[in-house]
C-alpha positions in Angstrom: -11.9 7.0 9.8 -10.2 4.7 12.3 -10.4 1.0 11.7 -10.6 -1.9 14.1 -7.8 -4.4 13.5 -10.2 -6.7 11.6 -11.2 -3.7 9.4 -7.6 -2.9 8.8 -6.8 -6.5 8.0 -9.6 -6.6 5.5 -8.4 -3.3 4.0 -4.9 -4.7 3.6 -6.1 -7.9 2.1 -8.2 -6.0 -0.5 -5.3 -3.7 -1.3 -2.9 -6.7 -1.9 -5.5 -8.4 -4.1 -5.9 -5.2 -6.1 -2.2 -5.1 -6.6 -1.9 -8.7 -7.5 -4.8 -8.6 -9.9 -2.7 -6.4 -12.3 0.6 -8.1 -11.6 2.1 -5.6 -9.2 5.6 -6.6 -8.2 7.6 -6.9 -4.9 4.7 -6.4 -2.5 5.9 -5.6 1.0 4.2 -4.6 4.2 5.7 -2.5 6.9 4.0 -2.7 10.3 4.4 0.7 12.1 2.2 0.0 15.1 5.1 -0.1 17.5 6.5 3.2 16.2 5.7 6.2 18.5 4.1 9.1 16.7 3.5 7.2 13.5 1.3 8.6 10.8 -0.4 5.3 10.0 -0.3 1.6 11.1 0.9 0.0 7.9 2.7 0.8 4.7 2.0 -1.4 1.7 4.7 -1.0 -0.9 4.8 -2.4 -4.4 6.3 -1.7 -7.8 5.2 -1.5 -11.4 7.3 -1.6 -14.6 6.0 1.6 -16.2 3.8 4.6 -15.6 0.9 2.7 -17.3 1.5 -0.3 -15.0 1.6 2.0 -11.9 -1.6 3.7 -12.9 -3.2 0.3 -13.5 -2.2 -0.8 -10.0 -3.7 2.4 -8.6 -7.0 1.9 -10.3 -7.2 -1.7 -9.4 -6.6 -1.0 -5.7 -9.2 1.8 -5.6 -11.7 -0.3 -7.4 -11.2 -3.4 -5.2 -11.4 -1.4 -1.9 -14.4 0.6 -3.1 -16.3 -2.5 -4.3 -15.7 -4.7 -1.3 -15.3 -2.2 1.6 -17.1 0.9 0.3 -14.1 3.0 1.1 -12.2 5.6 -0.9 -8.7 6.9 -0.1 -8.7 10.1 2.0 -5.9 11.4 -0.2 -4.0 10.4 -3.4 -0.7 11.9 -4.7 1.4 11.4 -7.7 -1.2 10.3 -10.2 -0.1 12.7 -12.9 3.4 11.4 -13.5 2.8 7.9 -12.1 6.3 7.4 -10.9 5.4 7.2 -7.2 1.8 7.2 -6.2 0.6 7.4 -2.7 -2.9 6.3 -1.6 -3.8 7.3 2.0 -6.5 5.1 3.7 -5.7 6.6 7.1 -4.5 3.5 8.9 -2.9 2.1 5.8 -0.8 4.0 3.3 -0.1 2.4 -0.1 3.1 3.4 -2.0 3.1 2.4 -5.7 6.5 2.9 -7.4 8.0 2.5 -10.8 10.9 0.1 -10.3 13.7 2.7 -10.8 12.1 5.2 -8.4 11.7 2.5 -5.7 15.3 1.6 -6.2 16.3 5.2 -5.8 14.3 6.0 -2.6 14.5 2.6 -0.9 11.9 3.6 1.7 11.8 0.0 3.0 15.3 0.6 4.4 14.1 3.6 6.5 11.7 1.2 8.3 13.8 -1.9 8.1 13.2 -2.9 11.7 9.4 -2.7 11.0 9.3 -4.9 7.9 7.0 -7.9 8.2 5.9 -10.8 6.2 2.4 -10.6 4.6 1.6 -13.8 6.5 1.9 -11.9 9.8 -1.6 -10.6 9.4 -3.0 -14.1 9.1 -1.6 -15.0 12.4 -3.1 -12.0 14.3 
C-alpha cells in the first residue's frame, strides 16, 4: 500500500522507536526519493550484536508498527539465520544486520549520496 508522506514519516518513526527500544545500534536512514526507478522511498539500516539481538530488533519493529499503525511487512527475509534481516513495508525497507555482516556489505556506501540525518524527517 502506498503511503502519504505523513504516513511514511509515522512508519519511519515507529520503526526507529522499535529499533531503539531493544538497543539497536548505528541507525541510519537513506532517502531514495530522488533516485530514478527506486524500489522504495527510504532504507532504515541498523545493527545488532548477535543473532538473538537482531531477532529481538525484528520482533520489536514488527510489534511497534503493528500496534500503532496496524501494518505488517509485505515481505520479510533472513529470519532463519538472523545475520541480515530485511523487512519490506513497501515505501520503507528495513535492513537489520549483525555488526560483522554490515561491515562486510557496507550497503550505506552504495547509496552514500542519499544518506540523510534522521532529523531530516522532522524538518519536512
